[in-house]
C-alpha positions in Angstrom: 24.7 -16.8 8.6 26.7 -13.6 8.3 29.3 -15.2 6.0 26.5 -16.5 3.7 24.7 -13.2 3.8 27.8 -11.3 2.7 28.3 -13.9 0.0 24.8 -13.2 -1.4 25.2 -9.5 -1.0 28.2 -9.6 -3.3 25.9 -11.3 -5.9 23.5 -8.3 -5.9 24.1 -6.5 -9.2 23.3 -2.7 -8.9 23.3 -2.3 -12.7 20.8 -5.1 -13.2 18.7 -3.8 -10.3 18.6 -0.3 -11.7 17.7 -1.7 -15.2 14.9 -3.7 -13.7 13.4 -0.7 -11.9 13.7 1.6 -14.9 12.0 -1.0 -17.1 9.2 -1.4 -14.6 8.6 2.3 -14.4 8.3 2.5 -18.2 5.5 -0.1 -18.2 2.2 1.5 -17.4 0.4 -0.8 -14.9 -2.6 0.9 -13.1 -4.9 -1.4 -11.1 -6.8 -3.6 -13.6 -4.2 -3.4 -16.3 -1.2 -5.2 -14.8 -0.6 -7.9 -17.5 2.2 -6.2 -19.3 4.3 -5.7 -16.2 3.6 -9.3 -15.1 4.7 -10.6 -18.5 8.0 -8.6 -18.1 8.7 -9.9 -14.6 7.7 -13.4 -15.6 10.3 -13.3 -18.3 13.0 -11.9 -16.0 12.5 -14.6 -13.4 12.0 -17.4 -16.0 15.3 -16.4 -17.6 17.0 -17.1 -14.3 15.6 -20.7 -14.4 12.5 -20.4 -12.2 9.1 -21.8 -12.9 6.5 -19.4 -11.9 2.9 -20.0 -11.0 0.2 -17.7 -12.4 -2.5 -17.3 -9.8 -5.5 -16.1 -11.8 -7.5 -13.3 -10.2 -9.7 -12.5 -13.2 -9.4 -12.6 -17.0 -5.9 -11.2 -18.0 -5.1 -10.5 -14.4 -2.9 -12.8 -12.3 -0.4 -12.8 -9.5 3.1 -14.3 -10.0 4.2 -16.8 -7.3 7.6 -18.6 -7.1 9.4 -20.4 -4.3 12.9 -21.8 -3.6 14.3 -24.2 -1.2 12.4 -27.2 0.2 9.1 -27.4 2.0 6.6 -24.6 2.5 8.2 -21.2 2.8 8.2 -19.6 6.3 8.5 -16.2 4.7 7.2 -14.6 1.5 8.5 -11.3 0.0 5.3 -9.6 -1.3 5.1 -6.7 -3.7 2.2 -5.2 -5.7 2.9 -4.3 -9.3 -0.1 -2.0 -9.8 -0.1 1.8 -9.4 -2.7 4.5 -9.2 -3.7 6.0 -12.6 -1.1 8.3 -14.2 -1.3 12.0 -13.7 0.0 12.5 -17.3 0.2 9.6 -19.8 3.1 11.4 -21.5 5.2 11.6 -18.3 4.5 8.5 -16.2 7.8 6.8 -17.0 11.3 6.8 -15.4 13.3 10.0 -15.0 16.8 9.8 -13.5 18.5 12.6 -11.6 21.6 11.1 -10.1 20.6 8.8 -7.2 17.0 9.9 -7.5 14.6 8.0 -9.8 11.3 9.5 -10.5 8.2 8.0 -12.1 4.7 6.6 -11.4 5.1 3.8 -8.9 8.8 4.5 -8.1 8.0 4.5 -4.4 4.6 2.7 -4.3 5.9 0.2 -4.9 8.0 -0.7 -8.0 11.1 0.2 -6.1 10.3 -2.4 -3.5 9.3 -5.0 -6.2 12.6 -4.4 -8.1 14.6 -4.9 -4.9 12.7 -8.1 -4.1 13.3 -9.5 -7.6 17.0 -8.6 -7.4 17.2 -10.3 -3.9 15.7 -13.4 -5.5 18.2 -13.4 -8.4 21.1 -12.8 -6.1 20.1 -15.8 -3.9 19.9 -17.9 -7.0 23.2 -16.7 -8.4 25.2 -17.2 -5.1 23.7 -20.4 -3.8 23.2 -23.9 -5.2 19.6 -25.2 -5.2 20.4 -27.3 -2.1 21.7 -24.2 -0.2 18.8 -21.9 -0.9 16.5 -21.0 1.9 12.8 -21.9 1.9 11.3 -18.6 0.9 8.6 -17.3 -1.5 8.2 -14.3 -3.8 4.7 -13.1 -4.5 4.0 -10.3 -7.0 0.3 -9.3 -6.7 -2.2 -7.2 -8.6 -4.9 -4.9 -7.4 -3.5 -3.5 -4.2 -4.4 0.1 -5.1 -8.1 -0.8 -5.5 -9.4 -3.7 -3.4 -6.6 -6.0 -2.7 -8.0 -8.8 -4.9 -4.6 -10.1 -5.8 -3.6 -10.8 -2.2 -7.0 -12.1 -1.4 -6.7 -14.7 -4.2 -3.3 -15.8 -2.8 -4.7 -16.1 0.8 -7.4 -18.4 -0.5 -4.6 -20.9 -1.2 -1.7 -20.1 1.1 -1.2 -18.5 4.5 2.5 -18.3 5.3 3.6 -17.5 8.9 5.4 -14.3 7.8 5.4 -11.9 4.9 7.5 -8.8 4.2 5.6 -6.2 2.1 7.7 -3.7 0.3 5.5 -0.6 0.7 7.4 2.7 1.0 8.6 3.2 4.6 12.0 4.8 4.1 13.4 1.4 5.1 11.8 1.6 8.6 10.6 -1.8 9.7 6.9 -1.5 10.5 5.7 -4.3 12.9 2.5 -2.2 13.6 0.0 -1.0 11.1 -2.8 1.6 11.2 -6.4 0.5 10.5 -8.6 2.0 7.9 -12.2 3.2 7.6 -14.0 4.7 4.6 -17.0 6.8 5.3 -19.5 8.0 2.7 -21.9 10.9 3.2 -24.8 11.9 1.0 -26.8 15.1 1.6 -30.1 15.7 -0.3 -31.8 19.0 -1.1 -34.5 20.5 -3.3 -33.6 21.5 -6.9 -34.5 24.9 -8.1 -33.3 27.4 -10.8 -30.0 28.8 -9.6 -31.4 32.4 -9.9 -34.0 31.4 -7.3 -32.0 29.6 -4.6 -34.6 30.6 -2.0 -37.1 28.2 -3.6 -34.7 25.3 -3.3 -32.5 23.6 -0.7 -28.8 23.4 -1.6 -27.3 20.0 -0.9 -23.7 21.3 -1.3 -24.2 23.9 1.4 -25.6 21.2 3.7 -22.6 19.0 3.0 -20.1 21.8 3.5 -21.6 22.6 6.9 -21.7 18.9 7.8 -18.0 18.5 7.0 -17.1 21.6 9.0 -19.1 20.2 11.9 -17.2 16.9 11.7 -13.8 18.6 11.5 -14.4 20.6 14.6 -14.8 17.5 16.8 -11.8 16.7 19.0 -11.3 13.2 17.6 -10.3 14.8 14.3 -7.9 17.3 15.8 -4.8 17.0 13.5 -2.4 18.3 16.2 -3.5 16.3 19.2 -5.6 13.5 17.8 -4.4 10.1 16.7 -6.8 9.6 13.7 -5.7 10.7 10.3 -8.7 12.3 8.6 -8.8 13.3 5.0 -11.7 14.3 2.7 -11.0 12.4 -0.4 -13.9 13.3 -2.8 -16.7 15.8 -3.0 -19.2 15.8 -5.9 -22.7 17.1 -6.6 -25.4 16.4 -9.1 -24.8 18.1 -12.5 -28.0 19.3 -14.1 -27.3 22.6 -15.6 -28.1 26.0 -14.1 -29.7 24.8 -10.9 -29.4 24.5 -7.1 -28.0 21.0 -6.6 -30.3 18.5 -4.9 -27.6 15.9 -4.1 -24.0 16.0 -2.8 -21.7 13.1 -2.0 -18.4 13.0 0.0 -16.0 10.3 0.8 -13.6 10.5 3.8 -10.5 8.4 4.4 -9.8 7.6 8.1 -6.5 5.9 9.2 -6.7 4.6 12.8 -3.9 3.9 15.2 -3.2 0.2 15.6 -5.1 -0.2 18.9 -8.3 1.5 17.7 -11.3 -0.6 16.6 -13.1 0.7 13.4 -16.5 -0.1 15.0 -15.9 2.3 17.8 -15.0 5.1 15.4 -18.1 4.4 13.3 -20.3 5.0 16.4 -18.5 8.2 17.1 -19.0 9.5 13.6 -22.7 8.5 13.7 -23.1 10.4 16.9 -21.3 13.6 15.5 -23.3 13.4 12.3 -26.6 13.0 14.1 -25.7 16.0 16.3 -25.2 18.1 13.1 -28.9 18.3 12.6 -29.2 20.7 15.5 -27.1 23.3 13.6 -27.9 22.7 9.9 -31.4 23.6 8.8 -33.4 20.8 7.1 -30.5 18.5 7.0 -31.3 15.3 5.0 -28.3 13.0 5.2 -27.3 9.4 4.7 -24.1 7.9 6.1 -22.4 4.6 5.1 -19.2 2.8 5.9 -18.2 0.8 2.8 -14.9 -0.5 4.0 -13.3 -1.1 7.4 -10.1 -2.9 8.3 -8.5 -3.0 11.8 -4.9 -2.3 12.5 -2.4 -4.5 14.3 0.7 -4.5 16.4 3.0 -7.5 16.2 5.3 -6.2 19.0 9.1 -6.0 18.8 10.2 -9.2 20.6 9.7 -11.7 17.8 12.5 -13.7 16.0 11.9 -11.5 12.9 12.2 -8.3 14.9 15.5 -9.5 16.4 16.7 -10.4 12.9 15.9 -7.0 11.6 17.9 -5.3 14.3 20.9 -7.6 13.5 20.7 -6.9 9.8 20.5 -3.1 10.3 23.5 -3.2 12.5 25.4 -5.0 9.7 24.3 -2.3 7.3 25.2 0.5 9.7 21.5 1.6 9.9 19.2 2.2 12.7 16.2 -0.2 12.5 13.6 2.5 13.0 10.7 0.2 14.1 7.4 2.1 13.7 3.8 1.8 12.6 2.8 2.0 8.9 0.3 4.9 8.6 -1.5 4.0 5.4 -3.7 1.2 4.3 -2.1 -1.8 2.6 -2.4 -5.5 1.9 -0.8 -6.0 5.3 -4.3 -5.6 6.8 -5.6 -8.4 4.6 -2.7 -10.7 5.5 -3.0 -10.0 9.2 -6.8 -10.7 9.2 -6.0 -14.1 7.5 -3.6 -15.1 10.3 -0.3 -14.2 8.7 2.2 -11.8 10.4 3.1 -9.0 8.0 5.8 -6.5 8.4 6.0 -3.4 6.0 9.4 -2.5 4.9 10.5 -0.9 1.6 12.3 1.9 -0.1 10.8 5.3 -0.8 8.4 7.4 1.3 4.6 7.9 1.5 5.2 11.6 1.2 5.8 11.4 -2.5 3.6 8.4 -3.3 0.5 9.1 -5.3 1.8 12.5 -6.3 3.2 13.8 -9.6 6.7 14.0 -8.0 6.8 10.4 -6.9 10.4 9.3 -6.4 12.8 6.9 -4.7 16.5 7.0 -3.9 18.4 4.2 -5.7 20.6 3.8 -2.7 17.5 2.9 -0.7 16.4 0.4 -3.3 19.9 -1.2 -3.2 19.8 -1.5 0.6 16.3 -2.9 0.4 17.6 -5.7 -1.8 20.3 -6.4 0.8 17.7 -6.5 3.6 15.4 -8.8 1.7 18.3 -11.2 1.1 19.2 -11.3 4.8 15.6 -11.8 5.9 15.2 -14.6 3.4 18.3 -16.3 4.7 17.4 -15.7 8.3 13.8 -16.8 8.2 14.0 -19.4 5.4 
């Protein structure tokens, strides 16, 4: 396999890869508006001689799926083409500074998608159709919202393994955090803002409630395992009045071995206890989304292959747990084994300074080639 891997590595074209990534960054593709980038990728892959399947998710939204080799693929390379909305519609595109490429989605995860496409093209360039491994490439929509693209794929196909190119700094994540979304609503009594004593301020109740939650040991950022982040806070807007409603959303990322249901019960207990300290607290609590984590272990065939590939590249494999939510949770719940492995880092993802090192994107393409050869 090593000889064939090195043969395909030589077919990886850094200039083509860089051009693909820059083109992708210049196409605005927030969740729900992915058609332009899918048309671009479809053209790139069709030009190389592949027939792609459009998996319709909803009107003008579809995944792209393509396979090579014979039989059902044992491994799919999976990337999502959507991004969060742009911070600035004048500045979302690509900016190059030497090895660093900035732009919306550069880390999350157009860098990973470009590397997967280049790996696919290199396999096709270096190998005859009979020599190509049985692998699949899946470019999905909707990951940054509700994962509807991956859900549509899983209705039709459940491969044994997938590699998802989320930003991990090329660490191979065989474990994945779970995710829980908690929503709080506090209610009060509206009054003129110059007469607060006649009303009951729902924002003050919410602030006290959030402080009470944050003081609990399970949310201790230094010693606890749970990642706790207040994502949104909003109140009713009705002019010069004491607000009678306030809403907050909290993101909670759970270590792989923690069940979301157990954390829900803990949050209910803490919130109920808050009534002892907050006068006239009127609160509602809901959990709109929950997804358990997973741990695939490090003794599988794929884990051994990752270690061998990284040795060839002169890299340490850096097996770890992926700390964010991703489509990996959906794939695992459907019975597929997902590893998360891609260029870039979560530290810059979803920020105005999102970036990826091109050297990492190039190494990612090499890793995807080797995984395809080894598992296909």
